[in-house]
C-alpha positions as CSV (number, residue, x, y, z in Angstrom):
1,M,44.0,48.4,-241.7
2,K,42.9,47.9,-245.6
3,H,44.9,46.0,-248.6
4,D,45.4,49.9,-249.9
5,D,46.2,51.9,-246.7
6,I,49.2,49.1,-246.8
7,I,50.3,50.3,-250.2
8,A,49.7,54.4,-249.1
9,L,51.5,53.9,-245.8
10,A,54.4,51.7,-247.9
11,H,54.6,54.8,-250.4
12,L,54.8,57.4,-248.3
13,A,58.1,55.7,-245.9
14,R,59.3,54.9,-249.3
15,I,59.3,51.5,-248.4
16,N,59.1,49.0,-251.4
17,I,56.5,46.1,-250.5
18,N,56.1,43.5,-253.6
19,S,53.0,43.1,-254.8
20,D,52.7,39.0,-253.1
21,M,53.7,40.1,-249.8
22,V,51.0,43.0,-249.5
23,D,48.5,40.6,-247.9
24,D,51.0,39.2,-245.4
25,V,52.0,42.8,-244.2
26,T,48.8,44.3,-243.6
27,D,47.6,40.6,-241.7
28,N,50.7,41.4,-239.1
29,I,50.1,45.1,-238.7
30,N,46.4,44.2,-238.0
31,N,47.3,41.7,-235.6
32,I,50.0,43.9,-233.9
33,L,47.0,46.9,-233.9
34,S,44.8,44.4,-232.4
35,L,47.3,43.5,-229.7
36,V,48.4,47.2,-228.5
37,D,44.5,47.5,-228.5
38,Q,44.1,44.3,-225.9
39,L,47.0,46.3,-224.3
40,Q,45.0,49.3,-223.8
41,Q,42.6,48.1,-222.2
42,A,44.2,46.5,-219.3
43,D,43.6,48.1,-216.2
44,T,46.3,50.1,-214.8
45,D,45.0,51.9,-212.3
46,G,47.0,52.3,-208.9
47,V,50.2,50.4,-210.9
48,E,53.1,52.5,-209.9
49,P,55.1,53.6,-213.2
50,M,58.9,51.7,-213.0
51,S,62.0,52.5,-214.7
52,H,62.7,48.8,-215.1
53,P,60.2,45.7,-214.6
54,L,62.8,43.7,-211.8
55,D,63.3,45.4,-208.7
56,A,67.4,45.7,-209.1
57,S,69.6,48.7,-207.8
58,Q,72.9,48.9,-209.4
59,R,75.7,48.6,-207.3
60,L,78.3,52.5,-207.7
61,R,81.8,52.7,-207.1
62,A,82.9,55.6,-205.0
63,D,84.2,58.4,-207.0
64,E,87.4,58.6,-206.2
65,V,90.6,60.1,-208.4
66,T,92.5,57.1,-209.1
67,E,95.2,59.1,-211.8
68,K,97.3,61.7,-211.6
69,D,96.3,65.1,-213.9
70,Q,98.9,65.1,-217.0
71,R,96.6,68.0,-218.8
72,D,99.7,69.6,-219.1
73,S,101.9,67.1,-220.2
74,L,99.3,65.9,-222.8
75,Q,98.3,69.3,-223.9
76,S,102.1,70.1,-224.4
77,V,102.3,68.3,-227.8
78,S,99.2,69.9,-229.2
79,P,99.7,72.4,-231.6
80,A,96.9,75.1,-229.4
81,V,96.1,74.9,-226.2
82,E,94.0,78.2,-224.2
83,S,93.1,77.8,-220.5
84,G,93.4,74.1,-220.6
85,L,91.2,73.6,-223.7
86,F,92.6,71.9,-227.2
87,L,91.9,74.7,-229.6
88,V,90.5,73.2,-233.1
89,P,90.0,75.0,-236.8
90,Q,86.8,76.4,-237.2
91,V,84.4,73.2,-239.6
92,I,81.1,75.3,-239.4
93,E,80.8,78.9,-240.3
């Protein structure tokens, strides 16, 4: 990227970059783009996609009900309830 490209991008993104920092920003962006180019050249054929770099599994607890049903008592103080649902005033037309 060139100096003028950074100024144009900053304008489009509505980012204020001081004129004395444009050269540093240009160098940083060029370094990032160079790193992206290096990563794109990496041979990933035969590499299986993974969701996490570590072979970790998550321990899950059993899905058991531990609380008693209190819906009726909790909804008894509500101004409007219908079919077990709280009714609220309409806010979007």
